C-alpha positions, 0 to 999 in steps of 0.5 A, a space after each residue: 512494558 507495564 499494562 497499567 489498564 484498571 482490572 474489570 470489576 467482578 460482577 455478583 449474581 443476586 443469589 451471591 450477593 444475597 448470601 454474603 449480605 445475610 448474617 446468621 442473625 438475620 436467618 434466626 429472625 427469619 425462621 422465628 416470624 415464619 414460625 410464628 406466622 398463622 397456619 392457613 385455614 385449610 391445613 386446620 380444616 382438612 385434618 378435622 374433616 377427615 376425622 368427621 368422615 371417619 366418624 361418620 363413615 359407620 353410621 352412614 353406612 348403616 343408615 344407607 343399609 336400613 333405607 336401601 336394603 331388602 327386610 329378611 328374617 332370621 332365626 337365632 338358637 334358642 337362649 336362657 335370659 342369663 346367656 342373652 342379656 349381657 349387661 347393657 347389651 344383647 348377645 344373639 347367636 344364630 344357627 347360620 353362623 354355625 359350621 354344622 348348619 352351613 356344611 350341608 349347604 351347597 358351596 361350602 366345600 368349595 368355599 372351605 377348600 378356597 379359604 383353608 391353610 395347608 394345615 386344613 385351618 380355615 383362615 381367619 377373616 375369610 369372607 362368605 355370602 350365604 344365599 337366604 330365600 324367603 319362606 311364605 308364613 299365614 296368619 301368624 304374628 311372628 313371621 318365618 325365618 328366611 331359609 339358607 339355600 347355599 353359599 358362595 365365595 363371591 357375592 352374587 350379581 343376580 338373584 331373584 327377588 325372594 333371595 338375598 346374599 347375606 355377607 359374613 367373615 369367619 372368626 374363631 370357628 363362627 361366621 360373623 354377620 355383624 348382627 350379634 351384639 346390640 345395645 339396649 336400655 335398661 327398661 328394655 332390658 327389663 322388658 325382654 327379661 320378663 318376656 324371656 321368662 314368660 315364654 319359657 314358663 309357657 313352654 315348660 322351662 324350654 328355651 325360647 328362640 328369637 327371631 330378628 328382622 334385618 335389613 340387607 343391601 346389595 353389597 351383603 351388609 345387614 342392620 337389624 331393625 326389630 325382633 320378636 320375643 315370642 309375640 312381643 316386637 322390640 325395635 331396635 
C-alpha cells in the first residue's frame, strides 16, 4: 500500500537561511563598508595619550624631585675648562662616582659581593644608595659639600634629618647618579669659561673644583638646581 501523505517541510535555522542567501559579492560589499567606517574617537585618543604620558614622565619626575626633594651639596673633581665644557653641555665628574672614594666606606664590600658575577666583575646597571651627611659651614659664600658616610644595597627607610640616600647606578667602572651632564646656553658657556680661567689664574693655574647643589627626593632620585664656580653661582 502506497503512502501518499505529503513529506514534512524542512525548517531552516536563521543562520542557515542567511548563509544560503548571502553571496560572495554581498560579503565584499559588507567588508568594504566596515573598512570605510570612521574609527571610534577613543581609538584615536588612546595612543595619543599614551605617547604624551611617555613624553611627560621624565619632566614630571624631575619636577616632583625638585619640589619635594632635600637640598644637598656635592663636590666635583677639579677640571680644566676644555674637559668641563663639551659644546653646549657641561660634563661633571664627582668624587663620589669613583671606586677609590667609595671602597673606603662601610657597606662597599657587601654591595660588591651582592652585585658581582663569578669572574668578580660588577654587573652593569647595579643599583646602590650612597648615604650623605650634611656638613656645617659658617661665614662662607660657597656651601660645604656633604660627606659620604656609607653605602647600602637597599634604600634606607629611616635616616636622620641631616642625612640623605642618593641613588646611583654602576656603569663602566663608575657610579652614575644622573647628575653628570647638563645643557647650557652659549651665553652661560662663555661666562663659565671665563670664571674657570679666572679661578685657575688666582690659584696658580691649579684646577678648580666645582660645587653643585642638587635636590634628592625620598626615592634617591636627584636633579641639579645650581652650581658654584669660585663664588659665582649659576642656576640650572
